[in-house]
The first five atom37 places (N, CA, C, CB, O) and aatype in JSON, in Angstrom:
{
  "aatype": [12, 16, 13, 6, 1, 12, 14, 6, 7, 18, 7, 0, 10, 14, 0, 3, 10, 11, 5, 1, 12, 1, 0, 0, 5, 19, 1, 0, 3, 10, 0, 19, 2, 1, 6, 10, 19, 10, 10, 18, 17, 5, 9, 7, 1, 6, 9, 10, 0, 1, 5, 0, 5, 6, 7, 17, 7, 0, 11, 19, 9, 16, 14, 10, 10, 0, 1, 18, 5, 5, 6, 10, 14, 5, 6, 10, 1, 0, 19, 10, 14, 15, 19, 0, 5, 10, 6, 12, 0, 10, 2, 6, 9, 16, 6, 19, 7, 7, 7, 0, 2, 3, 6],
  "atom_mask": [
    [1, 1, 1, 1, 1],
    [1, 1, 1, 1, 1],
    [1, 1, 1, 1, 1],
    [1, 1, 1, 1, 1],
    [1, 1, 1, 1, 1],
    [1, 1, 1, 1, 1],
    [1, 1, 1, 1, 1],
    [1, 1, 1, 1, 1],
    [1, 1, 1, 0, 1],
    [1, 1, 1, 1, 1],
    [1, 1, 1, 0, 1],
    [1, 1, 1, 1, 1],
    [1, 1, 1, 1, 1],
    [1, 1, 1, 1, 1],
    [1, 1, 1, 1, 1],
    [1, 1, 1, 1, 1],
    [1, 1, 1, 1, 1],
    [1, 1, 1, 1, 1],
    [1, 1, 1, 1, 1],
    [1, 1, 1, 1, 1],
    [1, 1, 1, 1, 1],
    [1, 1, 1, 1, 1],
    [1, 1, 1, 1, 1],
    [1, 1, 1, 1, 1],
    [1, 1, 1, 1, 1],
    [1, 1, 1, 1, 1],
    [1, 1, 1, 1, 1],
    [1, 1, 1, 1, 1],
    [1, 1, 1, 1, 1],
    [1, 1, 1, 1, 1],
    [1, 1, 1, 1, 1],
    [1, 1, 1, 1, 1],
    [1, 1, 1, 1, 1],
    [1, 1, 1, 1, 1],
    [1, 1, 1, 1, 1],
    [1, 1, 1, 1, 1],
    [1, 1, 1, 1, 1],
    [1, 1, 1, 1, 1],
    [1, 1, 1, 1, 1],
    [1, 1, 1, 1, 1],
    [1, 1, 1, 1, 1],
    [1, 1, 1, 1, 1],
    [1, 1, 1, 1, 1],
    [1, 1, 1, 0, 1],
    [1, 1, 1, 1, 1],
    [1, 1, 1, 1, 1],
    [1, 1, 1, 1, 1],
    [1, 1, 1, 1, 1],
    [1, 1, 1, 1, 1],
    [1, 1, 1, 1, 1],
    [1, 1, 1, 1, 1],
    [1, 1, 1, 1, 1],
    [1, 1, 1, 1, 1],
    [1, 1, 1, 1, 1],
    [1, 1, 1, 0, 1],
    [1, 1, 1, 1, 1],
    [1, 1, 1, 0, 1],
    [1, 1, 1, 1, 1],
    [1, 1, 1, 1, 1],
    [1, 1, 1, 1, 1],
    [1, 1, 1, 1, 1],
    [1, 1, 1, 1, 1],
    [1, 1, 1, 1, 1],
    [1, 1, 1, 1, 1],
    [1, 1, 1, 1, 1],
    [1, 1, 1, 1, 1],
    [1, 1, 1, 1, 1],
    [1, 1, 1, 1, 1],
    [1, 1, 1, 1, 1],
    [1, 1, 1, 1, 1],
    [1, 1, 1, 1, 1],
    [1, 1, 1, 1, 1],
    [1, 1, 1, 1, 1],
    [1, 1, 1, 1, 1],
    [1, 1, 1, 1, 1],
    [1, 1, 1, 1, 1],
    [1, 1, 1, 1, 1],
    [1, 1, 1, 1, 1],
    [1, 1, 1, 1, 1],
    [1, 1, 1, 1, 1],
    [1, 1, 1, 1, 1],
    [1, 1, 1, 1, 1],
    [1, 1, 1, 1, 1],
    [1, 1, 1, 1, 1],
    [1, 1, 1, 1, 1],
    [1, 1, 1, 1, 1],
    [1, 1, 1, 1, 1],
    [1, 1, 1, 1, 1],
    [1, 1, 1, 1, 1],
    [1, 1, 1, 1, 1],
    [1, 1, 1, 1, 1],
    [1, 1, 1, 1, 1],
    [1, 1, 1, 1, 1],
    [1, 1, 1, 1, 1],
    [1, 1, 1, 1, 1],
    [1, 1, 1, 1, 1],
    [1, 1, 1, 0, 1],
    [1, 1, 1, 0, 1],
    [1, 1, 1, 0, 1],
    [1, 1, 1, 1, 1],
    [1, 1, 1, 1, 1],
    [1, 1, 1, 1, 1],
    [1, 1, 1, 1, 1]
  ],
  "atom_positions": [
    [[0.85, -1.17, 0.0], [0.0, 0.0, 0.0], [0.89, 1.23, 0.0], [-0.97, 0.0, 1.22], [1.76, 1.37, 0.87]],
    [[0.7, 2.11, -0.95], [1.51, 3.3, -1.08], [0.69, 4.53, -0.73], [2.09, 3.42, -2.49], [-0.44, 4.69, -1.2]],
    [[1.26, 5.37, 0.09], [0.61, 6.63, 0.45], [1.36, 7.76, -0.21], [0.56, 6.82, 2.0], [2.59, 7.84, -0.13]],
    [[0.63, 8.65, -0.88], [1.28, 9.85, -1.37], [1.64, 10.73, -0.18], [0.37, 10.61, -2.39], [2.68, 11.38, -0.14]],
    [[0.76, 10.73, 0.76], [0.99, 11.48, 1.99], [0.76, 10.51, 3.14], [0.05, 12.76, 2.09], [-0.3, 9.89, 3.23]],
    [[1.75, 10.39, 4.01], [1.65, 9.44, 5.11], [0.67, 9.97, 6.15], [3.04, 9.18, 5.74], [0.55, 11.18, 6.34]],
    [[-0.02, 9.06, 6.82], [-0.97, 9.5, 7.84], [-0.25, 10.18, 9.0], [-1.8, 8.3, 8.35], [0.93, 9.95, 9.24]],
    [[-0.98, 11.01, 9.69], [-0.44, 11.71, 10.84], [0.02, 10.69, 11.89], [-1.5, 12.7, 11.44], [-0.67, 9.7, 12.14]],
    [[1.15, 10.92, 12.48], [1.68, 10.03, 13.51], [2.59, 8.95, 12.96], [0.0, 0.0, 0.0], [3.24, 8.24, 13.73]],
    [[2.65, 8.8, 11.63], [3.5, 7.76, 11.04], [4.98, 8.09, 11.18], [3.15, 7.58, 9.57], [5.79, 7.18, 11.36]],
    [[5.34, 9.33, 11.1], [6.74, 9.76, 11.05], [7.62, 9.15, 12.13], [0.0, 0.0, 0.0], [8.75, 8.76, 11.84]],
    [[7.14, 9.07, 13.35], [7.95, 8.56, 14.46], [7.88, 7.03, 14.58], [7.51, 9.2, 15.77], [8.71, 6.44, 15.27]],
    [[6.93, 6.4, 13.93], [6.72, 4.96, 14.11], [7.92, 4.11, 13.7], [5.52, 4.53, 13.32], [8.34, 3.28, 14.51]],
    [[8.5, 4.25, 12.51], [9.63, 3.4, 12.15], [10.8, 3.49, 13.13], [10.12, 3.76, 10.76], [11.38, 2.47, 13.51]],
    [[11.15, 4.69, 13.53], [12.25, 4.86, 14.48], [11.9, 4.25, 15.83], [12.59, 6.35, 14.65], [12.76, 3.64, 16.46]],
    [[10.68, 4.4, 16.27], [10.24, 3.83, 17.54], [10.29, 2.31, 17.5], [8.82, 4.29, 17.89], [10.78, 1.67, 18.43]],
    [[9.8, 1.73, 16.4], [9.83, 0.26, 16.27], [11.26, -0.26, 16.24], [9.08, -0.18, 15.01], [11.57, -1.27, 16.87]],
    [[12.12, 0.43, 15.51], [13.52, 0.03, 15.43], [14.17, 0.07, 16.81], [14.29, 0.94, 14.46], [14.89, -0.85, 17.18]],
    [[13.92, 1.13, 17.56], [14.49, 1.27, 18.9], [13.97, 0.16, 19.82], [14.16, 2.66, 19.5], [14.74, -0.4, 20.6]],
    [[12.69, -0.15, 19.75], [12.12, -1.19, 20.6], [12.67, -2.56, 20.25], [10.59, -1.2, 20.49], [12.93, -3.38, 21.13]],
    [[12.84, -2.83, 18.94], [13.41, -4.12, 18.52], [14.85, -4.26, 19.02], [13.36, -4.26, 16.99], [15.24, -5.31, 19.51]],
    [[15.62, -3.19, 18.88], [17.02, -3.23, 19.33], [17.1, -3.42, 20.84], [17.75, -1.95, 18.92], [17.93, -4.18, 21.33]],
    [[16.25, -2.74, 21.58], [16.24, -2.89, 23.04], [15.89, -4.33, 23.43], [15.24, -1.9, 23.68], [16.48, -4.89, 24.36]],
    [[14.93, -4.93, 22.73], [14.55, -6.32, 23.01], [15.71, -7.27, 22.67], [13.29, -6.73, 22.2], [15.94, -8.24, 23.4]],
    [[16.44, -6.99, 21.58], [17.59, -7.82, 21.23], [18.67, -7.74, 22.31], [18.17, -7.39, 19.88], [19.25, -8.76, 22.68]],
    [[18.92, -6.56, 22.82], [19.93, -6.38, 23.87], [19.51, -7.13, 25.13], [20.15, -4.88, 24.18], [20.33, -7.82, 25.74]],
    [[18.23, -7.01, 25.52], [17.75, -7.74, 26.7], [17.88, -9.25, 26.5], [16.29, -7.37, 27.01], [18.27, -9.96, 27.43]],
    [[17.57, -9.73, 25.32], [17.69, -11.17, 25.03], [19.16, -11.61, 25.11], [17.1, -11.5, 23.63], [19.46, -12.65, 25.68]],
    [[20.06, -10.82, 24.52], [21.48, -11.14, 24.58], [21.97, -11.2, 26.02], [22.29, -10.1, 23.8], [22.71, -12.11, 26.39]],
    [[21.56, -10.24, 26.83], [21.98, -10.22, 28.24], [21.45, -11.44, 28.99], [21.49, -8.95, 28.92], [22.17, -12.01, 29.81]],
    [[20.22, -11.83, 28.71], [19.64, -13.0, 29.38], [20.39, -14.27, 28.99], [18.14, -13.14, 29.02], [20.68, -15.11, 29.85]],
    [[20.72, -14.41, 27.72], [21.47, -15.59, 27.25], [22.85, -15.61, 27.9], [21.59, -15.59, 25.71], [23.29, -16.64, 28.4]],
    [[23.53, -14.46, 27.89], [24.86, -14.4, 28.5], [24.82, -14.75, 29.98], [25.46, -13.02, 28.31], [25.69, -15.46, 30.47]],
    [[23.82, -14.25, 30.68], [23.68, -14.55, 32.11], [23.53, -16.04, 32.32], [22.48, -13.8, 32.71], [24.19, -16.61, 33.19]],
    [[22.68, -16.68, 31.55], [22.44, -18.11, 31.7], [23.69, -18.92, 31.36], [21.28, -18.55, 30.82], [23.99, -19.9, 32.04]],
    [[24.43, -18.52, 30.33], [25.65, -19.24, 29.97], [26.72, -19.09, 31.04], [26.18, -18.76, 28.62], [27.39, -20.06, 31.37]],
    [[26.89, -17.89, 31.58], [27.87, -17.69, 32.65], [27.5, -18.54, 33.85], [27.95, -16.2, 33.05], [28.37, -19.17, 34.46]],
    [[26.24, -18.57, 34.21], [25.79, -19.4, 35.33], [26.07, -20.87, 35.06], [24.29, -19.18, 35.6], [26.55, -21.59, 35.94]],
    [[25.78, -21.32, 33.86], [26.04, -22.71, 33.5], [27.52, -23.03, 33.6], [25.54, -23.0, 32.09], [27.89, -24.05, 34.19]],
    [[28.39, -22.17, 33.04], [29.83, -22.42, 33.1], [30.32, -22.45, 34.54], [30.6, -21.35, 32.31], [31.17, -23.26, 34.89]],
    [[29.79, -21.56, 35.37], [30.19, -21.54, 36.77], [29.8, -22.85, 37.45], [29.54, -20.34, 37.5], [30.59, -23.43, 38.19]],
    [[28.58, -23.32, 37.2], [28.11, -24.57, 37.79], [28.96, -25.75, 37.32], [26.64, -24.81, 37.44], [29.33, -26.62, 38.11]],
    [[29.27, -25.78, 36.03], [30.11, -26.86, 35.49], [31.49, -26.81, 36.14], [30.25, -26.73, 33.94], [32.02, -27.84, 36.56]],
    [[32.06, -25.62, 36.23], [33.38, -25.48, 36.85], [33.38, -25.92, 38.3], [0.0, 0.0, 0.0], [34.3, -26.6, 38.74]],
    [[32.35, -25.53, 39.05], [32.26, -25.93, 40.45], [32.16, -27.45, 40.58], [31.04, -25.26, 41.12], [32.79, -28.04, 41.45]],
    [[31.37, -28.06, 39.72], [31.24, -29.53, 39.79], [32.55, -30.22, 39.45], [30.13, -30.01, 38.85], [32.92, -31.2, 40.1]],
    [[33.24, -29.74, 38.43], [34.52, -30.34, 38.07], [35.53, -30.15, 39.19], [35.06, -29.74, 36.76], [36.26, -31.08, 39.52]],
    [[35.58, -28.95, 39.78], [36.5, -28.72, 40.89], [36.17, -29.61, 42.08], [36.47, -27.26, 41.31], [37.08, -30.13, 42.75]],
    [[34.9, -29.79, 42.35], [34.5, -30.67, 43.46], [34.94, -32.11, 43.19], [32.97, -30.62, 43.67], [35.44, -32.79, 44.08]],
    [[34.75, -32.55, 41.96], [35.18, -33.92, 41.61], [36.69, -34.05, 41.68], [34.69, -34.3, 40.19], [37.22, -35.09, 42.09]],
    [[37.4, -32.99, 41.28], [38.86, -33.03, 41.4], [39.26, -33.21, 42.86], [39.48, -31.74, 40.83], [40.12, -34.03, 43.17]],
    [[38.63, -32.45, 43.74], [38.98, -32.49, 45.16], [38.56, -33.82, 45.8], [38.33, -31.34, 45.89], [39.32, -34.39, 46.58]],
    [[37.37, -34.3, 45.47], [36.83, -35.49, 46.13], [37.34, -36.79, 45.52], [35.32, -35.46, 46.07], [37.57, -37.77, 46.23]],
    [[37.5, -36.8, 44.2], [37.82, -38.05, 43.53], [39.17, -38.04, 42.83], [36.75, -38.36, 42.53], [39.55, -39.01, 42.17]],
    [[39.9, -36.94, 42.98], [41.23, -36.86, 42.4], [41.24, -36.76, 40.88], [0.0, 0.0, 0.0], [42.21, -37.18, 40.24]],
    [[40.18, -36.21, 40.32], [40.15, -36.06, 38.86], [41.3, -35.19, 38.41], [38.81, -35.47, 38.39], [41.65, -34.21, 39.07]],
    [[41.88, -35.55, 37.28], [42.94, -34.75, 36.67], [42.67, -34.57, 35.19], [0.0, 0.0, 0.0], [41.55, -34.77, 34.73]],
    [[43.7, -34.18, 34.45], [43.56, -33.89, 33.02], [43.1, -35.1, 32.23], [44.88, -33.4, 32.47], [42.45, -34.95, 31.19]],
    [[43.43, -36.32, 32.71], [43.01, -37.52, 31.97], [41.49, -37.66, 31.92], [43.61, -38.77, 32.6], [40.95, -38.28, 31.0]],
    [[40.81, -37.09, 32.88], [39.34, -37.15, 32.91], [38.75, -35.85, 32.35], [38.84, -37.39, 34.35], [37.79, -35.88, 31.58]],
    [[39.32, -34.72, 32.73], [38.72, -33.44, 32.39], [38.82, -33.12, 30.9], [39.38, -32.34, 33.19], [37.85, -32.68, 30.29]],
    [[40.0, -33.35, 30.3], [40.17, -33.02, 28.88], [39.19, -33.8, 28.01], [41.6, -33.3, 28.44], [38.54, -33.19, 27.16]],
    [[39.06, -35.12, 28.17], [38.06, -35.84, 27.35], [36.62, -35.42, 27.67], [38.21, -37.34, 27.57], [35.78, -35.39, 26.77]],
    [[36.34, -35.09, 28.92], [35.0, -34.64, 29.28], [34.64, -33.37, 28.53], [34.9, -34.41, 30.8], [33.57, -33.26, 27.95]],
    [[35.55, -32.4, 28.55], [35.3, -31.15, 27.86], [35.23, -31.34, 26.34], [36.38, -30.14, 28.2], [34.4, -30.71, 25.68]],
    [[36.08, -32.19, 25.8], [36.05, -32.46, 24.36], [34.74, -33.13, 23.96], [37.25, -33.34, 23.93], [34.17, -32.83, 22.91]],
    [[34.26, -34.02, 24.8], [33.01, -34.72, 24.5], [31.83, -33.76, 24.47], [32.76, -35.83, 25.54], [30.97, -33.84, 23.59]],
    [[31.78, -32.84, 25.43], [30.65, -31.91, 25.44], [30.68, -31.05, 24.18], [30.68, -31.03, 26.69], [29.62, -30.71, 23.65]],
    [[31.86, -30.68, 23.71], [31.96, -29.89, 22.49], [31.45, -30.69, 21.29], [33.42, -29.45, 22.25], [30.78, -30.13, 20.42]],
    [[31.74, -31.98, 21.22], [31.33, -32.81, 20.08], [29.84, -33.08, 20.06], [32.08, -34.13, 20.11], [29.24, -33.14, 18.99]],
    [[29.23, -33.22, 21.22], [27.84, -33.67, 21.29], [26.81, -32.55, 21.17], [27.62, -34.39, 22.56], [25.63, -32.81, 20.98]],
    [[27.25, -31.31, 21.29], [26.3, -30.2, 21.19], [25.99, -29.88, 19.73], [26.86, -28.95, 21.88], [26.83, -30.11, 18.85]],
    [[24.81, -29.37, 19.47], [24.5, -28.94, 18.09], [25.49, -27.86, 17.64], [23.05, -28.41, 18.0], [26.02, -27.1, 18.45]],
    [[25.72, -27.8, 16.34], [26.67, -26.85, 15.76], [26.4, -25.41, 16.2], [26.64, -26.93, 14.26], [27.33, -24.65, 16.46]],
    [[25.11, -25.02, 16.28], [24.77, -23.65, 16.64], [25.31, -23.3, 18.03], [23.26, -23.44, 16.6], [25.76, -22.18, 18.26]],
    [[25.24, -24.26, 18.95], [25.72, -23.99, 20.31], [27.24, -24.02, 20.39], [25.15, -25.01, 21.28], [27.84, -23.23, 21.13]],
    [[27.86, -24.92, 19.63], [29.33, -24.99, 19.67], [29.96, -23.67, 19.28], [29.83, -26.09, 18.76], [31.03, -23.31, 19.77]],
    [[29.31, -22.95, 18.39], [29.87, -21.68, 17.91], [29.93, -20.63, 19.01], [29.05, -21.15, 16.74], [30.8, -19.76, 18.97]],
    [[29.03, -20.68, 19.99], [28.99, -19.65, 21.01], [29.58, -20.1, 22.35], [27.58, -19.2, 21.23], [29.78, -19.27, 23.24]],
    [[29.86, -21.37, 22.49], [30.42, -21.86, 23.74], [31.95, -21.84, 23.69], [29.92, -23.29, 24.04], [32.53, -21.88, 22.61]],
    [[32.58, -21.76, 24.84], [34.05, -21.73, 24.85], [34.63, -23.06, 24.38], [34.57, -21.4, 26.25], [33.99, -24.11, 24.47]],
    [[35.84, -22.98, 23.88], [36.52, -24.19, 23.43], [37.03, -24.97, 24.64], [37.69, -23.84, 22.46], [37.04, -24.48, 25.76]],
    [[37.46, -26.2, 24.38], [38.04, -27.02, 25.44], [39.24, -26.31, 26.04], [38.44, -28.42, 24.89], [39.4, -26.29, 27.26]],
    [[40.08, -25.73, 25.21], [41.27, -25.04, 25.7], [40.89, -23.86, 26.6], [42.14, -24.56, 24.53], [41.52, -23.64, 27.63]],
    [[39.87, -23.12, 26.2], [39.43, -21.99, 27.02], [38.91, -22.47, 28.37], [38.35, -21.18, 26.3], [39.21, -21.86, 29.4]],
    [[38.14, -23.54, 28.38], [37.63, -24.07, 29.64], [38.76, -24.59, 30.52], [36.62, -25.18, 29.39], [38.76, -24.37, 31.73]],
    [[39.73, -25.27, 29.92], [40.86, -25.78, 30.7], [41.66, -24.62, 31.31], [41.76, -26.65, 29.82], [42.07, -24.69, 32.47]],
    [[41.87, -23.57, 30.52], [42.6, -22.41, 31.05], [41.84, -21.79, 32.21], [42.83, -21.37, 29.95], [42.45, -21.41, 33.21]],
    [[40.53, -21.67, 32.09], [39.72, -21.1, 33.16], [39.8, -21.95, 34.42], [38.26, -20.95, 32.72], [39.94, -21.42, 35.52]],
    [[39.73, -23.27, 34.26], [39.83, -24.16, 35.42], [41.21, -24.05, 36.07], [39.55, -25.62, 35.01], [41.32, -24.04, 37.3]],
    [[42.24, -23.97, 35.25], [43.59, -23.82, 35.8], [43.73, -22.52, 36.58], [44.63, -23.86, 34.68], [44.33, -22.5, 37.65]],
    [[43.17, -21.42, 36.05], [43.23, -20.15, 36.75], [42.5, -20.23, 38.08], [42.65, -19.04, 35.89], [42.98, -19.7, 39.09]],
    [[41.35, -20.88, 38.09], [40.57, -21.0, 39.34], [41.37, -21.76, 40.38], [39.23, -21.71, 39.08], [41.44, -21.34, 41.53]],
    [[41.97, -22.89, 39.98], [42.69, -23.69, 40.96], [43.97, -23.01, 41.41], [42.99, -25.06, 40.39], [44.39, -23.17, 42.56]],
    [[44.62, -22.24, 40.51], [45.85, -21.53, 40.9], [45.56, -20.39, 41.86], [46.57, -20.99, 39.66], [46.36, -20.12, 42.75]],
    [[44.43, -19.73, 41.7], [44.07, -18.59, 42.54], [43.57, -19.07, 43.9], [43.0, -17.72, 41.86], [43.5, -18.28, 44.85]],
    [[43.22, -20.34, 43.99], [42.74, -20.86, 45.26], [41.25, -20.93, 45.32], [0.0, 0.0, 0.0], [40.69, -21.02, 46.41]],
    [[40.58, -20.91, 44.19], [39.13, -21.01, 44.16], [38.7, -22.46, 44.19], [0.0, 0.0, 0.0], [38.0, -22.92, 43.28]],
    [[39.11, -23.19, 45.2], [38.79, -24.61, 45.31], [37.31, -24.87, 45.41], [0.0, 0.0, 0.0], [36.51, -23.94, 45.54]],
    [[36.96, -26.14, 45.37], [35.55, -26.55, 45.32], [34.77, -26.15, 46.57], [35.45, -28.04, 45.14], [33.54, -26.03, 46.51]],
    [[35.44, -25.94, 47.68], [34.71, -25.62, 48.9], [34.61, -24.13, 49.17], [35.35, -26.29, 50.07], [33.99, -23.72, 50.15]],
    [[35.2, -23.3, 48.31], [35.12, -21.85, 48.49], [33.75, -21.36, 48.08], [36.21, -21.12, 47.68], [33.15, -21.92, 47.17]],
    [[33.24, -20.33, 48.73], [31.95, -19.72, 48.35], [32.16, -18.3, 47.99], [30.93, -19.82, 49.48], [31.2, -17.61, 47.64]]
  ]
}
């Protein structure tokens, strides 16, 4: 439908819709990031607890992390950290003293 003259009030509508869509995208991105950070923290805590309680080392952790990377759908693998990134994060936690029993 083409208007030679746009109806009154139309002028601000496209910009308003664009701003609202962008704001919703940002809120969605923040929610996803929050959930992923929480998930990684929970995974890290569980691995650290298993290390402390059961003596898990690289022979268990490296294949565990590699397996999770292989079994996830391609879309998720693209946004999740690599095995190397997770191993580095776990090493930093254990070096800093963030053991499984710390809160």
